[in-house]
Steps between C-alpha positions, in 0.01 A plus 500: 500500500228242437212629294175346391461435127220694332159336546397394146141442613469874559655628176442871449492628145660817370334589172667700227342615176738593220424580138824348375735259670799721420359765738568260785872506432777759515533662156870571560591136567665370178383138540190358330166565671445187708851517650517871574465656843158626600436869442529723805128579485398132482735407783378787719137402435557132583716567806264772626202262494705208638593708806130532580445126506538280808856378550401135513287502183629362171494753219366445151526732202211526254593679180211632293622509140326527162426165330728567205797553734399232752487229233865554401653512847720231646353508851790297645755748358299794629472343848872431486576864414286628788653243736856590394425870548376459856768241588763751384334773711499269805868417447586872473318582822672208673836630377413849622410359841829310525687816409305700759578246773869504405499879526323463836770267630778742400306796643446306825872430535580866438225611738623273779857627454382863506294430811802339669725793412238746623462316832878496553524869405218577743686329784815696411312831493330425834835392649686815381234745618308327780189683620517761221176588324689516172631145548142386571371659177788368291469156661126477427559633147750219439248241620237645263744495206582137579136396496418707188781315320293183554175648369539378141586135578215485752263640237618242245475199729170598663301654215643510148551134412148362556316713240752367246423143607130568462549646152714198400225260613244698301712475184546126564120456526457692172768286333293185562165661417277306265422675173167492321420675170140592428320730253422855622166546671497873575583435863656718764848366558643409838503208741217257486418177676 
């Protein structure tokens, strides 16, 4: 599927204000601060605001941090940590989508087989008891069972895969987001631009 790259001329900013850089990262991750995963709260905040932005807009992150912390930060390492986090999330969603589609293919094969068996069984029932109301009820019941067996694969292939693709694209946009560190200004945080 061909998609347009984010429009850098319309970069939308997501602003975060943290007292300490370590609050941005998962406290249970054993790696040093700039290489740790983002905390659940920080990720939820960033992703929540990013979902509100236009899909074709480039995303920028502006981190409001106290001067004493901001002066000691390796901005490239911090950007790399954020990028790695969202690249990993995009890869996981992509893997989940591939698994879902594989399940859908197996479910579709099973569903088609069940539908075929039900149609054959229906013909047998109608042939054994022609004109009987019981054979009509059983025959229609078999048709319904055959179609219900295909419900899950139809649901997967028509509806479930595309929200995953959208979420993967959002994570990919966040992975390439520009990062800016500025001193706190007592602002309300959220998207700007």
